[in-house]
C-alpha positions in Angstrom: -55.3 4.3 8.0 -54.2 3.1 4.6 -53.4 6.6 3.5 -51.2 7.3 6.5 -49.3 4.0 6.1 -48.9 4.8 2.4 -47.5 8.3 3.2 -45.1 6.8 5.8 -43.9 4.2 3.3 -43.3 6.9 0.6 -41.5 9.1 3.1 -39.2 6.3 4.3 -38.5 5.3 0.7 -37.4 8.8 -0.1 -35.1 9.0 3.0 -33.7 5.5 2.7 -31.5 5.1 -0.3 -29.9 2.1 -1.8 -26.2 1.8 -2.6 -24.4 5.0 -3.5 -21.9 5.5 -6.2 -19.0 3.0 -6.5 -15.3 3.4 -7.0 -13.7 0.5 -8.8 -10.1 -0.6 -9.3 -10.0 -2.4 -12.7 -7.4 -4.4 -14.5 -8.4 -4.2 -18.1 -12.1 -5.3 -17.7 -11.8 -7.3 -14.5 -12.7 -5.5 -11.2 -10.1 -6.1 -8.5 -11.5 -4.0 -5.7 -14.6 -1.9 -4.9 -15.2 1.0 -2.5 -18.4 2.8 -1.5 -19.3 5.7 0.8 -17.7 5.0 4.3 -15.0 2.6 3.0 -11.4 2.9 4.1 -9.0 3.6 1.2 -5.2 3.8 0.9 -3.6 5.1 -2.3 -0.7 7.0 -3.7 -1.5 10.5 -4.8 -0.1 12.1 -8.0 2.6 13.8 -5.8 3.7 10.2 -4.8 2.4 10.8 -1.2 0.5 8.0 0.4 -3.0 9.1 1.6 -5.4 7.1 3.7 -8.9 7.9 4.8 -12.6 7.2 4.8 -14.5 7.9 1.7 -17.2 10.6 2.3 -18.6 10.9 -1.2 -18.1 9.7 -4.7 -19.6 12.0 -7.4 -19.0 11.5 -11.1 -15.2 11.4 -11.4 -14.3 13.0 -8.0 -13.9 11.6 -4.5 -14.0 13.3 -1.1 -12.0 11.7 1.6 -11.7 12.4 5.3 -7.9 12.0 5.7 -6.9 9.9 8.7 -3.7 8.3 9.9 -3.9 5.3 12.2 -0.7 4.7 14.1 0.5 2.8 17.2 1.6 4.9 20.1 2.5 4.2 23.8 -0.2 5.0 26.3 0.3 6.3 29.9 1.5 2.9 31.0 3.9 2.4 28.2 1.8 -0.2 26.4 1.0 0.1 22.7 -2.4 1.5 21.8 -4.0 2.8 18.6 -4.2 6.5 17.8 -6.1 8.1 14.9 -5.3 11.5 13.6 -7.8 13.4 11.4 -6.4 15.8 8.8 -9.6 17.1 7.2 -11.4 16.6 3.9 -9.6 16.2 0.6 -11.5 16.4 -2.7 -9.7 15.2 -5.9 -10.3 13.7 -9.3 -9.8 9.9 -9.8 -7.1 10.6 -12.4 -5.0 12.0 -9.5 -4.6 8.5 -8.0 -1.1 7.4 -9.0 -1.0 3.9 -7.4 -2.8 1.4 -5.2 -1.0 -0.9 -2.8 -0.6 -4.5 -3.9 -2.3 -7.1 -1.7 0.2 -9.6 -0.2 3.1 -8.0 -2.0 5.6 -8.4 0.8 8.1 -11.1 0.0 11.7 -11.1 1.1 12.7 -13.1 -1.9 10.9 -10.9 -4.5 12.1 -7.6 -3.1 15.7 -8.8 -2.8 16.1 -8.2 0.9 17.0 -11.9 1.6 19.9 -11.7 -0.9 21.1 -8.4 0.6 21.0 -9.5 4.2 22.5 -12.9 3.4 25.4 -11.5 1.4 26.2 -8.8 4.0 26.1 -11.4 6.8 28.5 -13.7 4.8 30.9 -10.8 4.1 31.0 -9.7 7.7 31.4 -13.2 9.0 34.1 -14.0 6.5 36.1 -10.8 7.3 35.7 -11.3 11.0 36.9 -15.0 10.7 39.8 -13.9 8.6 40.9 -11.3 11.1 40.5 -13.6 14.0 42.5 -16.4 12.3 45.1 -13.9 11.1 44.5 -14.8 7.4 44.6 -12.3 4.6 41.1 -10.9 4.0 41.7 -10.5 0.2 43.6 -13.7 -0.4 43.0 -15.6 -3.6 40.9 -18.3 -1.9 38.9 -15.8 0.1 38.3 -13.4 -2.8 36.1 -15.8 -4.8 33.7 -16.1 -1.8 33.6 -12.4 -1.3 33.0 -11.8 -5.0 30.1 -14.2 -5.1 28.6 -12.6 -2.0 29.0 -9.2 -3.6 27.3 -10.5 -6.7 24.3 -11.7 -4.6 24.1 -8.3 -2.9 24.0 -6.6 -6.4 21.3 -9.1 -7.4 19.3 -8.1 -4.3 19.6 -4.4 -5.2 18.4 -5.0 -8.7 15.4 -7.0 -7.4 14.7 -4.2 -4.9 14.7 -1.5 -7.6 12.5 -3.6 -10.0 10.0 -4.7 -7.3 7.0 -2.4 -6.9 4.8 -2.7 -3.8 2.0 -0.8 -5.6 -0.1 -1.0 -8.7 0.6 2.0 -11.0 -2.4 3.5 -12.7 -2.1 3.7 -16.5 -2.6 1.2 -19.3 -3.0 -1.9 -17.2 -4.8 -0.6 -14.1 -7.4 2.2 -13.8 -9.9 3.7 -11.4 -13.5 4.0 -12.5 -16.6 5.4 -10.9 -20.1 4.0 -11.4 -23.1 6.1 -10.6 -26.1 4.3 -9.2 
């Protein structure tokens, strides 16, 4: 009886394994995020294409991903439902990861959209009011307000071009695998 229970325990310990290899996103020496086998991952490939999927395996410096795309579509009643499309397996080296999305990076002030929308709304409202009242659109009193609104629009464009929604791999951020 003891021998059979020992054989069963040895067999189960061979089949059951602990945690597999890990994929880490690091900022210098600090770990920001960790993925294992079966984790969902979204990243920007070296071709600048965004790829999402489920990690199937992490071996040395390569990763195999089952590519998926989760999207919202209308069902037969016209109500929104979730649809998942599978595109197959993709195997690549971790150095082919160009960028990772920032967490909580959506801000209408940081990305300049608030400045752009506000300035366009002011310019349209100013032009519409000038035309309705019969005033000159480009009069000296009106031109200063339009110039300030245009300056805010340009500021919004500059913020939009300088604001990244992803972490670019390189000197500051890097992907690392750890073998267990």
